C-alpha positions in Angstrom: 7.2 -67.5 -5.9 9.4 -67.2 -2.8 11.6 -64.7 -4.6 8.6 -62.5 -5.3 7.3 -62.6 -1.7 10.7 -61.8 -0.4 10.9 -58.6 -2.5 10.6 -55.4 -0.3 7.9 -54.0 -2.6 5.6 -57.1 -2.4 3.8 -56.6 0.9 3.3 -52.8 0.5 1.9 -53.5 -2.9 -0.5 -56.1 -1.5 -1.6 -53.7 1.3 -2.3 -50.9 -1.2 -4.0 -53.1 -3.8 -6.2 -54.8 -1.3 -6.4 -52.5 1.7 -7.0 -49.3 -0.2 -10.3 -50.5 -2.0 -11.6 -52.0 1.2 -10.9 -48.8 3.1 -12.6 -46.7 0.5 -15.6 -49.0 0.5 -15.8 -48.9 4.3 -15.5 -45.1 4.4 -18.1 -44.7 1.7 -20.7 -46.7 3.6 -19.8 -44.8 6.8 -20.2 -41.5 5.0 -23.6 -42.5 3.6 -24.8 -43.5 7.1 -23.7 -40.2 8.6 -25.2 -38.2 5.7 -28.6 -40.0 6.2 -28.6 -38.9 9.8 -27.6 -35.4 8.9 -24.4 -35.5 10.9 -21.8 -32.8 10.5 -19.1 -35.5 10.6 -20.0 -36.6 7.1 -17.8 -34.0 5.3 -14.9 -35.0 7.5 -15.2 -38.7 6.5 -15.6 -37.6 2.9 -12.3 -35.7 3.1 -10.6 -38.7 4.6 -11.9 -41.0 1.8 -11.2 -38.7 -1.1 -7.8 -37.3 -0.2 -6.1 -38.7 3.0 -6.4 -42.4 2.3 -5.3 -42.2 -1.4 -2.3 -40.0 -0.5 -1.5 -42.4 2.3 -1.5 -45.3 -0.3 0.9 -43.4 -2.5 3.2 -42.8 0.4 3.3 -46.5 1.2 4.5 -47.2 -2.3 7.0 -44.5 -2.8 8.5 -44.9 0.7 9.9 -48.3 -0.1 13.7 -48.6 -0.6 14.7 -48.1 -4.2 11.5 -46.5 -5.3 13.4 -43.2 -5.9 17.0 -42.4 -6.7 18.3 -40.7 -3.7 15.9 -39.0 -1.4 14.2 -37.1 -4.3 11.8 -34.1 -4.2 8.5 -35.7 -5.0 8.4 -37.9 -1.9 8.8 -34.8 0.2 6.1 -33.0 -1.7 3.7 -35.9 -1.1 4.7 -36.1 2.5 4.0 -32.4 2.8 0.5 -32.9 1.2 -0.1 -35.8 3.5 0.9 -33.7 6.6 -1.3 -30.8 5.6 -4.3 -33.2 5.0 -3.7 -34.7 8.5 -3.8 -31.2 10.0 -7.0 -30.3 8.2 -8.7 -33.6 9.2 -7.5 -33.4 12.8 -8.7 -29.8 13.3 -12.1 -30.5 11.8 -12.5 -33.6 13.8 -11.6 -31.8 17.1 -13.9 -28.9 16.2 -16.8 -31.4 15.6 -16.2 -33.4 18.7 -15.7 -30.4 21.1 -18.1 -27.7 19.7 -20.6 -29.1 17.2 -21.7 -31.9 19.5 -21.9 -29.6 22.6 -25.0 -29.7 24.7 -27.2 -26.5 24.5 -26.3 -24.2 27.3 -22.9 -25.8 28.1 -19.6 -23.9 28.1 -18.8 -25.5 24.7 -22.0 -24.2 23.2 -21.4 -20.7 24.6 -17.7 -20.6 23.5 -17.3 -17.6 21.1 -16.7 -18.5 17.5 -13.9 -16.0 17.2 -12.0 -17.8 19.9 -12.3 -21.2 18.2 -11.2 -19.6 14.9 -8.1 -18.1 16.6 -7.3 -21.5 18.2 -7.6 -23.2 14.8 -5.4 -20.6 13.2 -2.7 -21.1 15.8 -2.8 -24.9 15.4 -2.7 -24.6 11.6 0.4 -22.4 11.8 2.1 -24.7 14.3 1.2 -27.8 12.2 2.5 -26.3 9.0 5.7 -25.3 10.7 6.1 -28.8 12.1 5.6 -30.3 8.7 8.2 -28.1 7.0 10.6 -28.8 9.9 10.1 -32.6 9.7 9.9 -33.0 5.9 12.1 -30.2 4.6 14.4 -29.7 7.6 13.4 -26.0 7.6 14.5 -23.7 10.4 11.2 -22.4 11.8 12.6 -20.7 14.9 13.0 -17.5 13.1 9.4 -17.6 11.9 8.1 -18.1 15.4 10.3 -15.2 16.7 9.1 -12.9 14.0 5.5 -13.9 14.6 5.9 -13.2 18.3 7.5 -9.8 17.8 4.8 -8.9 15.3 2.1 -9.9 17.7 3.6 -7.7 20.5 3.8 -4.7 18.2 0.3 -5.1 16.8 -1.1 -5.7 20.4 0.5 -2.5 21.7 -0.8 -0.5 18.7 -4.3 -1.8 19.0 -4.5 -2.4 22.8 -7.6 -0.1 23.2 -9.5 -1.6 20.3 -8.4 -5.1 21.1 -9.2 -4.6 24.8 -12.8 -3.6 24.0 -13.2 -6.5 21.6 -11.9 -9.0 24.2 -14.2 -7.6 26.9 -17.1 -8.0 24.5 -16.0 -11.6 23.7 -15.9 -12.4 27.4 -19.4 -11.0 27.7 -20.6 -13.3 24.9 -18.8 -16.2 26.4 -20.6 -15.6 29.8 -23.9 -15.6 27.9 -26.1 -13.4 30.2 -28.6 -13.3 27.3 -29.6 -15.2 24.2 -31.5 -14.7 21.0 -35.0 -13.6 21.7 -34.3 -12.0 25.1 -35.4 -8.5 25.9 -32.8 -6.2 27.5 -32.8 -2.6 28.7 -29.6 -0.6 28.9 -29.4 3.2 29.2 -31.8 4.7 26.7 -32.1 1.5 24.6 -34.7 -1.2 25.0 -35.3 -4.0 22.6 -35.3 -7.7 21.7 -32.0 -9.4 20.8 -32.2 -10.6 17.2 -28.5 -11.2 16.5 -25.3 -11.7 18.6 -21.8 -11.9 17.3 -18.3 -11.3 18.6 -18.5 -7.6 17.8 -22.0 -6.3 18.4 -25.5 -7.1 19.6 -28.5 -6.2 17.4 -31.6 -5.0 19.2 -35.0 -4.7 17.6 -36.7 -1.8 19.3 -39.8 -1.9 17.2 -38.7 1.3 15.6 -35.6 0.0 13.9 -32.5 -2.0 14.7 -29.9 -0.7 17.2 -26.4 -2.2 16.7 -24.7 -2.0 20.1 -21.1 -3.0 20.5 -20.6 -5.9 23.0 -17.8 -3.9 24.7 -20.4 -1.2 25.5 -22.6 -3.8 27.2 -19.6 -5.3 29.0 -18.4 -1.9 30.4 -21.9 -0.9 31.5 -24.9 -2.4 33.1 -28.1 -3.7 31.5 -31.3 -5.5 32.6 -32.3 -8.8 31.0 -36.1 -8.5 31.2 -36.5 -12.1 30.0 -34.4 -13.7 32.7 -36.6 -12.6 35.7 -38.2 -15.4 37.7 -41.4 -13.4 37.7 -43.0 -11.9 34.5 -41.8 -8.5 33.6 -44.3 -5.8 34.7 -45.2 -2.7 32.9 -45.4 0.1 35.5 -47.5 3.3 35.1 -48.2 6.1 37.4 -51.6 7.8 37.3 -53.2 10.6 39.3 -56.7 10.9 40.6 -58.6 13.6 42.5 -57.7 14.0 46.2 -61.4 13.3 47.2 -61.5 9.9 45.4 -61.4 7.0 47.9 -58.0 5.3 47.5 -59.6 1.8 47.9 -62.0 2.4 45.0 -59.2 3.8 42.9 -57.0 0.8 43.4 -59.8 -1.6 42.7 -60.5 0.2 39.5 -56.9 0.2 38.4 -56.6 -3.6 39.0 -59.9 -4.4 37.3 -58.8 -2.4 34.2 -55.4 -4.1 34.1 -56.9 -7.5 34.6 -59.0 -7.2 31.5 -56.1 -6.5 29.1 -55.5 -9.6 26.9 -51.6 -9.3 27.0 -51.1 -9.8 30.7 -49.3 -12.8 32.0 -51.5 -15.8 33.0 -51.7 -16.7 36.7 -50.4 -13.3 37.7 -52.4 -10.5 39.2 -51.9 -6.8 38.5 -51.1 -4.7 41.6 -51.8 -1.1 42.5 -50.3 1.0 45.2 -51.1 4.4 46.7 -48.5 7.1 46.4 -48.5 10.6 47.7 -50.4 13.5 46.3 -53.3 11.5 44.8 -50.9 9.5 42.7 -51.1 5.7 42.2 -48.8 3.2 40.7 -50.1 0.1 38.8 -47.9 -2.8 37.7 -49.2 -5.0 34.9 -47.4 -8.4 34.5 -46.7 -9.1 30.9 -46.5 -12.3 28.9 -43.7 -10.8 26.8 -41.6 -7.7 27.6 -42.1 -6.6 24.1 -45.8 -6.0 24.8 -45.0 -3.2 27.3 -45.8 -0.2 25.0 -49.0 -1.8 23.7 -50.2 -2.7 27.2 -49.5 0.8 28.6 -51.3 2.4 25.7 -54.3 0.1 26.2 -54.4 0.7 29.9 -54.1 4.5 29.7 -57.0 4.5 27.2 -59.3 2.2 29.1 -58.7 3.7 32.5 -60.0 7.1 31.1 -63.3 5.5 30.3 -63.5 3.4 33.4 -62.8 6.3 35.7 -65.7 8.3 34.3 -68.0 5.3 34.5 -67.0 5.0 38.2 -67.4 8.7 38.8 -63.7 9.0 39.8 -61.6 11.9 38.7 -58.6 10.9 36.6 -55.9 13.6 36.5 -58.0 15.6 39.0 -60.6 16.3 36.3 -63.9 17.1 38.1 -65.9 17.8 35.0 -67.7 15.5 32.5 -69.4 17.4 29.8 -70.8 14.2 28.2 -72.9 12.9 31.0 -75.6 15.7 31.1 -79.2 15.5 32.0 -80.2 16.5 28.5 -78.3 13.8 26.9 -79.7 11.2 29.4 -83.3 12.4 28.5 -82.5 12.0 24.8 -81.1 8.5 25.4 -84.2 7.4 27.3 -86.5 8.7 24.6 -84.4 6.8 22.0 -85.0 3.4 23.7 -88.6 4.2 24.7 -90.0 2.3 21.7 -87.9 -0.8 22.6 -89.5 -0.8 26.0 -93.0 0.1 24.9 -92.8 3.4 26.8 -94.4 6.7 26.1 -92.3 9.9 26.2 -93.5 10.8 29.8 -92.7 7.3 31.1 -89.3 7.4 29.6 -88.5 10.8 31.1 -89.5 9.4 34.5 -86.7 6.8 34.3 -84.0 9.6 34.4 -83.8 9.4 38.2 -82.7 5.7 38.0 -80.8 5.5 34.7 -77.3 6.6 33.8 -75.0 7.0 30.8 -71.8 5.0 30.2 -69.2 5.0 27.5 -66.8 2.1 26.6 -63.7 2.1 24.3 -62.7 -0.6 21.8 -61.8 -3.9 23.4 -63.5 -3.3 26.8 -65.7 -6.0 28.2 -69.2 -4.7 28.8 -70.5 -8.1 30.0 -68.4 -10.9 31.4 -69.1 -14.6 31.6 -70.0 -16.0 35.0 -71.7 -12.8 36.2 -75.4 -12.4 37.2 -76.3 -9.0 35.6 -78.0 -6.6 37.9 -78.5 -4.0 35.1 -79.3 -4.1 31.5 -77.6 -1.8 29.0 -79.1 -0.5 25.8 -76.8 0.6 23.0 -77.1 4.2 21.9 -74.2 4.3 19.5 -71.5 1.9 18.3 -71.4 -1.8 18.0 -70.7 -4.7 20.4 -69.6 -8.2 19.7 -71.4 -10.9 21.7 -69.6 -14.2 22.0 -68.9 -17.3 24.2 -65.4 -18.0 25.5 -64.1 -21.5 25.0 -61.9 -23.8 27.1 -58.9 -23.1 24.9 -58.9 -19.4 25.6 -60.7 -18.9 22.4 -63.8 -16.9 21.6 -66.8 -17.9 19.4 -68.6 -14.9 18.0 -72.4 -15.2 18.3 -73.7 -11.8 17.1 -72.9 -8.2 16.6 -75.2 -5.9 18.5 -76.0 -2.4 17.4 -78.2 0.6 18.1 -81.1 -0.1 20.7 -79.9 -3.7 21.3 -79.8 -4.8 24.9 -76.8 -6.2 26.8 -77.6 -8.3 29.9 -80.9 -10.0 29.1 -80.4 -12.5 31.9 -80.9 -9.7 34.5 -84.6 -10.3 34.6 -84.3 -14.0 35.3 -81.4 -13.4 37.7 -79.4 -16.0 35.8 -75.6 -16.3 35.4 -74.6 -15.5 31.9 -72.0 -17.5 29.9 -71.4 -14.8 27.2 -69.0 -11.9 26.9 -69.9 -8.6 25.3 -66.9 -6.7 23.9 -67.0 -3.1 22.4 -65.8 -3.0 18.8 -65.3 0.7 19.0 -66.4 3.5 21.2 -69.8 2.5 22.5 -72.4 4.7 24.3 -75.0 2.9 26.4 -77.8 3.8 28.8 -78.0 1.7 31.9 -81.3 0.5 33.6 -81.2 -1.3 37.0 -83.1 -4.6 37.1 -85.6 -3.2 39.5 -86.6 -0.6 37.0 -87.0 -3.3 34.3 -89.2 -5.3 36.7 -91.5 -2.4 37.0 -91.6 -1.9 33.2 -92.4 -5.6 32.7 -95.3 -5.5 35.2 -96.8 -2.5 33.4 -95.9 -3.7 29.8 -95.8 -7.6 29.7 -95.0 -7.4 26.0 -91.5 -6.3 27.0 -90.9 -9.6 28.7 -92.1 -11.5 25.6 -89.7 -9.5 23.4 -86.8 -10.1 25.8 -87.6 -13.9 25.8 -87.8 -13.9 22.0 -84.5 -12.1 21.7 -82.9 -14.4 24.2 -84.1 -17.5 22.2 -82.8 -15.9 19.0 -79.3 -15.3 20.5 -79.3 -18.9 21.8 -80.1 -20.2 18.3 -77.3 -18.1 16.8 -75.0 -19.4 19.6 -75.8 -23.0 18.8 -75.1 -22.4 15.1 -71.8 -20.6 15.9 -70.6 -23.3 18.3 -71.6 -26.1 15.8 -69.6 -24.4 13.1 -66.6 -24.1 15.5 -66.9 -27.7 16.6 -67.8 -26.7 20.2 -70.4 -28.0 22.6 -74.0 -27.1 21.7 -76.0 -25.0 24.2 -79.0 -26.6 25.9 -80.1 -23.9 28.3 -81.7 -21.0 26.5 -81.6 -18.4 29.3 -77.9 -18.1 29.9 -76.9 -15.9 26.9 -76.7 -12.2 27.7 
C-alpha cells in the first residue's frame, strides 16, 4: 500500500477521480441557479464546466513524469487548448463583470460596443501569442512588428474614414441622446429609433433617415427631449391692425389651452410682434406631436377668430354670417321655442351665428352658461369628464338640440360639449330666453324635460363606466 501511495501518479489520479466529479457537480448546480435567475453569467459557467475543467483534469494526468516519452506533441496540443479556453473564459468573464452588469446611465453602460469588441480582439491576439510563445517556444516578435506596421499603413490609408468613425464613436460614448429622444439638426427632425457605432436612425413620420454619427459629431443638433421644460410648438399668426392686441392674445391662449396634446401643468403663451403679427407657444407632451398640434391650432384659430369678430390674416369679410342666414336660422328653431315667424324674426337683434370645427369645446364643465346655443347643422357629443382625465359620453346632439340648458337656472354645468365635425349654431342670450319663457311657459317645461332626460342618460352612462351616479338633475348642459 505504501508503495502505491508513493507513486508519482497516485495523488494526481486521486485528485482527478474525486475532484473532477465534485467540481462538475458544483458547477452544474451553480449554472442551474444562474439560469433560473436569467443571469448572463450562466453560459460562462457552462463553458467552464463542459470544457475548461475536463481539459484541466487531462493536463493533471499527462503532466506527470513518465506519462509521455520525451516532451511529446500531444501534451503541447492540450496545453494550447487549455490556454485558449482560459483566454475565452477570462474575456467573457471580464466583459460580463465590466459591461453587462453596468448600471444604466454609467460610463460602462454608454461604452460603445465597437470599442469593447476591439479591446477583446487585441486581448485575444495577445493571449494567443503568449500561448504559442510559452507552449511552442514560438518567436512572436515578428508577428507584433508586422501587425504594427500593417496598422500604420491601414490607418494612413483610411485616416479620413476612420477619423469620421472615431468622432462618431466618441459622440455615442458621450451619449447626448438615447433611444426615444427627439432631435433636430439642419433640415432633419425626428425620433431616434436606433443608434449604432456608424449611424443614428431617425423616424421623421415620413420615413427613416439614416444619419451618420460623424455628421452629428461635426455639426450641432438640438435634443428636444432633454429640455427641463416641455418642448413648445411655436407659430406666428397675423391679425388685422384694428384688432385689440389684448383680445387677440387671450384668444390665442384659449385656443391653445383647449388642444388635448399640450403638456399638463404648463400654460401656452402669446406675444405681440410688429405689424399685427403674434407669436404663440404651445407646450407639448411629446415633441413628436408638434405637427399635429400646429395643424389643430391653425384650424381652430380660424373658427375662433370669426366667432370673436377678430380678423385673422387681416381678412375683414365674413360671407357666412349674413342677416339672411341668421333669419333662416331663427325660423328653423322657432318651433322648438314655440315661436311664430314674426316672433322669431324679432330675435335677430339679439342672436348671432357661430361655427365650430371638429374637436372644439362648445360647452366646458365648471361654467355657468350665459347663452344657449341651438344646433343648426352638424352633431355634438355631450359627455362628463372623469377624475382620470377620461370622458364618459352621455348623448350625441343633433339638429335643433340645445347646448347650455342650465343657463335658465343660472347653474354651473358639469358637462362638456364637443363638436364631432363642423357645427353651425345660433346663439341666444339668457335674457332673451327669459322673455320667451315668460310668454311661452311650455318652453320651460320642455327644457326641464330635456334636462331630466339627459340626466337619466348620464346616470346610465356613468353606471356602465363604473363612475359616480348623478344626484342633481339640473347640472347637465
